[in-house]
C-alpha positions as CSV (number, residue, x, y, z in Angstrom):
1,M,19.0,14.5,86.7
2,V,20.0,12.8,83.7
3,S,18.2,14.1,80.5
4,L,18.7,13.8,76.6
5,L,21.8,14.9,75.2
6,Q,23.5,14.7,71.7
7,C,25.5,12.4,71.1
8,P,29.1,13.7,72.2
9,P,32.6,12.4,70.5
10,S,34.0,9.6,71.8
11,P,36.4,10.8,74.5
12,F,38.4,7.3,74.6
13,R,40.6,5.3,72.7
14,S,38.0,3.2,70.5
15,S,40.1,0.2,69.6
16,F,37.1,-1.4,67.3
17,S,37.1,1.9,65.2
18,S,37.3,1.0,61.7
19,N,40.1,3.1,60.8
20,N,42.2,1.3,63.6
21,P,45.6,-0.3,62.9
22,R,46.1,-3.9,63.4
23,S,48.8,-5.8,64.1
24,P,49.8,-8.9,61.9
25,F,50.3,-11.2,64.7
26,L,46.7,-10.1,66.9
27,R,43.8,-9.8,64.4
28,F,39.9,-9.3,65.5
29,H,37.6,-10.1,62.7
30,F,33.6,-9.7,63.7
31,P,31.1,-7.3,61.9
32,L,30.3,-4.5,63.7
33,R,26.8,-2.8,63.1
34,H,28.1,0.8,62.7
35,A,31.8,1.7,62.0
36,V,31.2,5.3,64.0
37,R,33.8,7.6,63.6
38,C,34.0,10.5,66.3
39,N,36.1,13.1,67.0
40,L,38.5,13.3,70.1
41,V,38.6,15.9,72.4
42,E,42.2,17.8,73.4
43,P,44.1,15.4,75.7
44,I,45.9,16.3,78.3
45,K,49.6,17.0,77.7
46,F,51.3,13.5,79.1
47,D,54.3,12.5,77.2
48,N,52.9,8.8,77.5
49,G,49.5,7.8,78.4
50,K,47.5,10.3,77.0
51,P,44.4,9.8,78.7
52,Y,41.3,11.3,77.6
53,I,38.8,13.4,80.0
54,P,35.0,12.3,79.7
55,L,33.5,15.6,78.5
56,L,29.5,15.7,77.9
57,N,28.2,18.5,75.7
58,T,24.9,19.7,74.1
59,S,26.3,20.8,70.8
60,A,25.4,18.7,67.5
61,H,28.0,16.7,66.1
62,H,28.1,14.9,62.7
63,L,28.4,11.2,62.4
64,S,29.5,9.4,59.5
65,S,28.3,5.6,59.8
66,T,29.1,2.8,57.3
67,A,28.1,-1.1,57.0
68,T,30.2,-3.5,56.5
69,S,29.7,-5.5,53.2
70,H,28.4,-9.0,54.7
71,L,26.7,-7.2,57.6
72,D,22.8,-8.2,56.0
73,N,23.9,-12.0,55.8
74,T,25.1,-12.0,59.8
75,L,23.0,-9.7,61.6
76,P,19.5,-8.2,61.0
77,P,18.6,-5.2,59.4
78,F,19.1,-2.3,61.5
79,N,16.0,0.0,61.8
80,K,17.1,3.7,63.6
81,H,13.6,4.3,64.3
82,D,12.9,0.9,66.0
83,T,11.2,2.2,69.4
84,R,11.1,-1.0,70.7
85,L,14.8,-0.5,71.9
86,R,15.4,1.8,74.5
87,I,19.1,2.6,76.8
88,F,18.6,4.9,80.1
89,S,21.5,6.3,81.6
90,G,22.3,6.4,85.5
91,T,24.3,8.4,87.3
92,A,27.3,6.3,87.8
93,N,28.7,6.6,84.7
94,P,26.9,8.8,81.9
95,A,30.0,9.5,79.5
96,L,30.0,5.8,78.7
97,S,26.1,5.6,78.3
98,Q,26.5,8.5,75.9
99,E,28.9,6.3,74.0
100,I,27.3,3.7,73.7
101,A,24.1,5.4,72.5
102,C,26.4,7.2,70.0
103,Y,27.7,4.1,68.4
104,M,24.2,2.7,68.2
105,G,23.1,5.7,66.2
106,L,20.3,6.0,69.5
107,E,19.6,8.6,71.7
108,L,19.8,8.2,75.6
109,G,16.1,8.1,77.2
110,K,14.7,10.7,79.1
111,I,14.8,10.0,83.0
112,K,14.8,12.2,86.1
113,I,16.9,10.8,88.9
114,K,17.5,13.0,92.2
115,R,18.0,12.7,95.6
116,F,16.1,14.1,98.5
117,A,17.7,15.5,101.4
118,D,18.0,12.7,103.5
119,G,19.5,10.7,100.8
120,E,16.1,8.7,99.2
121,I,16.7,8.3,95.6
122,Y,14.2,9.2,93.3
123,V,13.6,7.8,89.9
124,Q,11.0,8.9,86.9
125,L,10.9,8.0,83.6
126,Q,9.9,11.1,81.5
127,E,9.0,8.7,78.4
128,S,7.1,5.7,78.0
129,V,8.6,2.2,77.9
130,R,5.4,-0.1,77.5
131,G,6.3,-2.9,75.6
132,C,9.8,-2.1,74.9
133,D,13.3,-3.8,75.3
134,V,15.0,-1.5,78.0
135,F,18.5,-1.4,79.2
136,L,19.6,0.3,81.9
137,V,23.8,0.9,82.0
138,Q,24.7,1.9,85.5
139,P,27.8,0.3,86.9
140,T,28.0,-0.3,90.9
141,C,31.4,1.7,91.1
142,P,32.1,3.6,94.1
143,P,30.0,4.9,95.7
144,A,28.5,1.3,95.3
145,N,25.8,1.3,97.6
146,E,24.2,4.4,96.5
147,N,24.5,3.2,92.7
148,L,23.6,-0.2,93.4
149,M,20.1,1.3,95.0
150,E,19.5,3.8,92.2
151,L,19.8,1.3,89.7
152,L,17.4,-1.2,91.9
153,I,14.9,1.6,91.8
154,M,15.5,2.2,88.1
155,I,14.4,-1.3,87.6
156,D,11.5,-1.5,89.7
157,A,10.5,1.8,87.7
158,C,10.9,0.2,84.4
159,R,9.1,-3.0,85.5
160,R,6.0,-0.7,86.8
161,A,6.3,1.3,83.4
162,S,5.0,-2.0,81.9
163,A,8.3,-2.8,79.9
164,K,8.7,-5.9,78.1
165,N,12.3,-6.6,79.2
166,I,14.7,-5.1,81.5
167,T,18.4,-5.6,81.3
168,A,20.7,-4.4,83.6
169,V,23.9,-3.2,81.7
170,I,26.5,-3.4,84.5
171,P,30.1,-2.9,83.3
172,Y,31.2,-3.1,86.7
173,F,29.2,-5.3,89.1
174,G,30.1,-4.2,92.9
175,Y,30.6,-6.7,95.5
176,A,31.8,-9.2,93.0
177,R,34.8,-10.2,95.2
178,A,32.4,-11.5,97.9
179,D,31.4,-14.7,95.9
180,R,32.8,-17.4,98.4
181,K,33.1,-18.4,102.3
182,T,36.9,-17.9,102.8
183,Q,36.6,-17.8,106.7
184,G,33.5,-18.5,109.1
185,R,30.6,-16.2,109.2
186,E,31.5,-14.4,106.5
187,S,28.6,-13.3,104.2
188,I,28.5,-14.2,100.3
189,A,27.4,-10.4,99.0
190,A,27.7,-11.4,95.2
191,K,24.8,-13.7,95.9
192,L,22.7,-11.3,97.7
193,V,23.5,-8.3,95.2
194,A,22.1,-11.2,92.4
195,N,18.9,-11.8,94.4
196,L,18.1,-7.9,94.7
197,I,18.5,-7.4,90.9
198,T,16.6,-9.9,90.2
199,E,13.9,-9.3,92.8
200,A,13.9,-6.0,91.8
201,G,12.3,-7.1,88.2
202,A,15.4,-7.3,85.9
203,N,14.8,-9.9,83.1
204,R,18.5,-10.2,82.1
205,V,22.1,-8.9,83.3
206,L,24.8,-7.6,81.0
207,A,28.5,-7.5,82.8
208,C,31.7,-7.0,81.9
209,D,34.8,-9.0,83.3
210,L,33.2,-10.3,86.4
211,H,35.8,-10.8,89.4
212,S,35.1,-14.7,88.7
213,G,33.0,-16.9,86.4
214,Q,31.0,-18.6,89.0
215,S,29.1,-15.4,89.9
216,M,26.9,-15.8,87.0
217,G,25.6,-19.2,88.4
218,Y,24.4,-16.3,91.3
219,F,21.7,-14.8,88.8
220,D,18.8,-17.3,88.3
221,I,18.4,-14.8,85.1
222,P,20.6,-14.8,81.9
223,V,23.8,-13.5,82.5
224,D,25.6,-12.3,79.1
225,H,29.5,-12.0,80.5
226,V,31.4,-9.8,78.3
227,Y,35.1,-9.6,78.5
228,G,36.7,-6.4,78.1
229,Q,40.1,-8.2,76.8
230,P,39.8,-7.5,73.2
231,V,40.0,-3.9,73.8
232,I,43.3,-4.2,76.0
233,L,44.8,-6.8,73.1
234,D,43.7,-4.5,70.2
235,Y,45.6,-1.7,71.8
236,L,49.0,-3.7,72.7
237,A,48.9,-5.3,69.1
238,S,48.9,-1.8,67.8
239,K,51.8,-0.7,69.9
240,T,55.5,-1.7,68.4
241,I,56.5,-4.2,70.7
242,Y,58.1,-7.7,69.3
243,S,56.4,-10.8,70.5
244,D,59.5,-12.2,71.1
245,D,60.1,-9.9,74.1
246,L,56.6,-10.3,75.7
247,V,55.7,-12.0,78.7
248,V,52.3,-11.9,80.2
249,V,52.2,-11.8,84.3
250,S,49.5,-12.9,86.5
251,P,49.8,-10.6,89.5
252,D,48.6,-13.7,91.8
253,V,47.7,-17.7,91.5
254,G,43.9,-16.6,91.2
255,G,44.5,-14.8,87.9
256,V,46.2,-17.3,86.3
257,A,43.4,-18.7,83.9
258,R,43.1,-14.9,82.9
259,A,46.6,-14.7,82.3
260,R,46.8,-17.7,80.2
261,A,44.3,-16.6,78.2
262,F,45.4,-13.5,77.6
263,A,48.9,-14.8,76.4
264,K,47.5,-17.3,74.4
265,K,45.7,-14.0,72.1
266,L,49.1,-12.1,72.3
267,S,51.0,-13.9,70.0
268,D,50.8,-17.2,72.3
269,A,53.6,-15.2,74.8
270,P,55.4,-17.1,77.7
271,L,53.4,-16.9,81.5
272,A,55.0,-15.6,84.6
273,I,53.2,-16.2,87.9
274,V,53.5,-13.9,91.2
275,D,53.1,-15.4,94.1
276,K,51.8,-13.7,96.9
277,R,49.9,-13.8,100.3
278,R,47.5,-11.9,101.5
279,H,47.5,-11.0,105.4
280,G,44.2,-8.9,105.4
281,H,41.8,-7.0,103.0
282,N,43.7,-4.7,100.3
283,V,46.8,-6.2,102.1
284,A,49.2,-8.4,100.1
285,E,52.7,-9.5,100.6
286,V,54.9,-10.9,97.7
287,M,56.8,-14.0,98.3
288,N,58.3,-14.9,94.7
289,L,58.2,-15.1,91.1
290,I,57.6,-18.3,88.8
291,G,59.0,-18.0,85.7
292,D,61.2,-15.7,83.6
293,V,61.2,-11.9,83.0
294,K,64.8,-10.7,82.4
295,G,65.3,-8.5,79.9
296,K,61.4,-8.6,78.8
297,V,58.5,-6.4,78.3
298,A,56.2,-7.7,81.1
299,V,52.5,-7.4,80.9
300,M,50.4,-7.5,83.7
301,V,46.9,-9.0,83.7
302,D,44.3,-8.4,86.3
303,D,40.5,-7.9,86.5
304,M,40.7,-5.0,88.4
305,I,42.6,-2.5,90.6
306,D,41.7,-1.3,93.8
307,T,44.3,-0.1,95.8
308,A,46.7,-1.1,93.6
309,G,48.8,-2.8,96.5
310,T,49.3,-6.4,94.7
311,I,50.1,-5.0,91.4
312,T,53.0,-2.6,92.2
313,K,54.4,-5.1,94.8
314,G,54.2,-7.4,91.7
315,A,55.9,-5.0,89.6
316,A,58.6,-4.2,91.7
317,L,59.8,-7.8,91.9
318,L,59.6,-7.9,88.3
319,H,62.0,-5.2,88.0
320,Q,64.1,-6.9,90.6
321,E,64.2,-9.8,88.5
322,G,65.5,-8.0,85.2
323,A,61.8,-6.8,83.8
324,R,62.9,-4.1,81.1
325,E,59.8,-2.2,81.0
326,V,56.4,-3.5,83.2
327,Y,52.7,-2.8,81.8
328,A,49.5,-2.8,84.0
329,C,46.4,-4.4,82.0
330,T,42.7,-3.9,83.6
331,T,39.4,-3.7,83.0
332,H,38.1,-2.3,86.0
333,A,39.8,0.9,87.7
334,V,38.4,1.1,91.3
335,F,41.2,3.5,92.2
336,S,40.8,3.3,96.0
337,P,43.7,5.5,98.1
338,P,46.7,5.4,97.6
339,A,46.2,3.6,94.3
340,I,47.0,6.9,92.3
341,E,50.5,7.4,94.3
342,R,51.6,3.7,93.9
343,L,50.5,3.8,90.0
344,S,52.4,6.7,89.4
345,S,55.6,6.1,91.2
346,G,57.8,4.9,88.0
347,L,57.1,1.0,88.1
348,F,55.0,1.0,84.9
349,Q,56.1,2.0,81.8
350,E,52.4,2.4,81.3
351,V,48.9,1.4,82.8
352,I,45.9,0.6,80.7
353,I,42.7,0.9,81.8
354,T,39.0,1.0,80.4
355,N,36.1,3.3,81.0
356,T,33.7,0.9,83.0
357,I,34.7,2.9,85.7
358,P,34.9,6.7,85.0
359,V,38.1,8.1,86.4
360,S,37.8,11.6,87.8
361,E,40.5,14.5,86.1
362,Q,42.4,14.8,89.1
363,N,43.1,11.1,89.4
364,Y,45.0,11.2,85.9
365,F,48.6,10.5,85.5
366,P,51.5,10.7,82.9
367,Q,51.3,6.7,82.6
368,L,47.6,5.9,82.5
369,T,45.6,5.5,79.3
370,V,42.0,4.8,79.1
371,L,40.2,2.6,76.5
372,S,36.7,2.6,75.7
373,V,34.2,-0.5,76.0
374,A,31.4,1.5,74.6
375,N,31.6,-0.2,71.2
376,L,31.9,-3.5,72.8
377,L,28.8,-3.1,75.0
378,G,26.8,-1.2,72.2
379,E,27.4,-4.2,69.7
380,T,26.4,-6.8,72.9
381,I,23.2,-5.0,73.2
382,W,22.2,-4.9,69.5
383,R,23.1,-8.7,69.5
384,V,20.5,-9.2,72.5
385,H,18.0,-7.1,71.5
386,D,17.7,-8.8,68.2
387,D,18.3,-12.2,69.8
388,C,21.2,-13.3,67.8
389,S,23.3,-16.5,68.7
390,G,26.4,-16.3,70.9
391,G,28.0,-19.2,68.9
392,I,28.4,-17.6,65.9
393,E,32.2,-16.5,65.3
394,P,32.0,-13.0,65.0
395,Y,29.9,-12.9,68.4
396,S,32.4,-15.3,70.1
397,S,35.1,-12.6,68.7
398,L,34.0,-9.9,70.8
399,G,34.8,-11.7,74.2
400,I,31.2,-12.5,75.2
401,D,30.5,-15.7,77.0
């Protein structure tokens, strides 16, 4: 059961904090509705990555909020008592939901979610949402089928409770890789899941780093596509890496556009591509490297890490080609076995991920760094609720399509 809790301190590094150091070669300027400063919990005693454990607690915490001087000219006035905006969390990632609510200065709505003995899911809203703008935070991460079904039932509950608008906030959209037919007699599951979410009653979807852009076209409702790229870029910019030493690497040909955009914002770093051929699902074979990485700090960029087969074979090739250090950067940490063993094998100087998918404590390893996308999603929710245009410069700086 997910119930109303006090806002906890942010358990992850927040790259949108008002006191975050900025690199001279990479800056993001946009007004945030809140500059919430939360105390960090005690980190695991690792020398490098310092991942933080997501903890929920019911103790009260003091939050200090400030607004930028030009906020009134860019955003509608904030009303903390605006009851038209309601946020509910599923069971997939309650820590992220709490962080989003904490950033927005709101409290999570009361909702009862339980499972019967036979596995059926029961959802009941514990407060009225009639005429409200409702946002349901629920990534469809593993177990994908359980979390997807829970999201559908949550949407249905809100629709039957006469919510005015229902937005499915899906930090990680499962089944996104099944977005086309590569062989005969295959299903396009991404389209099927999009239809299910639409038919359940969602009016809008807010997704983070879809596997491919065309997945937005599978929905017959508006889709706000948020990129986690600014969070990772901001963190890399705070590190002491000379721009002349950087090279951005795409782990496969399909990710070249993503890596090129990343490299352009990272001081226009050069680009390298790992050419591989896949013989089956979750099985990859690296063939060769396109580009020069000798003596460089290689930053491998991808949208997700599943079994880590592709990215670890690519890292091994980069070391063979003379790369000094290898960083792995990804938004979604699926971490299916044996991903942890591969990532902690010593090939990577640091593995940088976000908290779109919760990482259990037993899956932490010394090189892991977890960044929070809560402020990014929270600010997007405000702008969707306030009907702000996506064309203004501060909005596009958030990485929103």
